[in-house]
N, C-alpha and C positions, 0 to 999 in steps of 0.2 A: 142554189147563186150558178153562179157563171165562173165561180172559184177567182174569188178577185184577188190580187197582190194589192200589197200595202202603198204600192206606189198608183193606186187607179182609185185611192179611196178616193172621194171629196173633198177638197181642200178644207171644210169646216172637221172631219172625223182629225183629217193629221192637226191641220190646228189644234185641239184638244188634247190632241196626246203627247206635242209639243210640249204643252202645261204640262206637263209632269212636275215633280221635283225632281233630281239629277237621281237620286235612288231609284225613282221610279212609282214611289209610292201612289194613291190617285187620292182624290181628296173623297170628302163627301157628296158632296157636288157633280165629280163625276160618276159616283153611284149610283145618283140621283136616279129616279126613275124617267121621272121627266128628261133629262139630261141623255139616257139608255136610249130611249125614247126616238130622238130626235136625233142618234147615229144609227138607231135603226133603218128610221126610214131613211138615211145619207146614202146606207148599204140598197137600199128595196132602189132606190132613182140609181145607183152607180149600175145594177146590174140590169143588161142589154134589155131583157124577157119580163125586168122586174117582179123575180123570183130570184128567194134567197132558203138559203139550206142554214136550217135554226141550227146544227152543229157549229157550218161554219163562224156561223151569226157570233155564237158565243167565242168563239176559239178568235174571232176577229178583236170585239170588244171585249176581250177580256173576265167575261161575267159568267157563273153558273147558268146554265142552261134554263134553270131556272127560271129566274129572269127572265131569260127570251120568252118562257110561257105567259111569266104575267104580262107583257108589254104585248104578245098576241090576241092573249087570251081579250084584252079590251078591244084591238084594233079589230079584231076580227066580229065582238059583241057590237060592235059599230056600222058595220059593216063594209073598211076599207083592203080587210083583206082574207085570202079565203085560203082553208090548208087542201095543197092539194094532191099529194101522199107524206106518209111518216117523213115528220118531221122537214116538211118544207110546205113556204109559203109563196103568195102571188099576190100582189096589190089586182084591185081589186075595184077599188075609186078611179075617178077619174083624173087623168095625167095634169087639168089648170090644181088639182086640190093635193096632186101629189107635191106641183112646181111650188105652193102657196106654204106649203107647211112646211115643205126646203127652207123658205123665206122667212118662215116667222124662228126657223130653228139661227138661221147665219144673224138673226137683230138679234 
């Protein structure tokens, strides 16, 4: 990934982050695979090259790397991403599909 700073993340990601309680605890919805997938796709969109380092993604999303692998295994299985080198993926789908995925995530 192009080392995104928190201020560079999509608005959707920041709104979700702001929705946490004052203690910073996460709800079950925040941890659902569907919500994490939406956030992961937002990270791909925010990257200029549409490459994402999986370690960076796990840190930014504050989840275990295993959860990131759950997401990438499905996206790779349906042909939307590809592994480039160890711990890095690249969006393989069309730009239109990426934008559509983000529009659905915001709805």
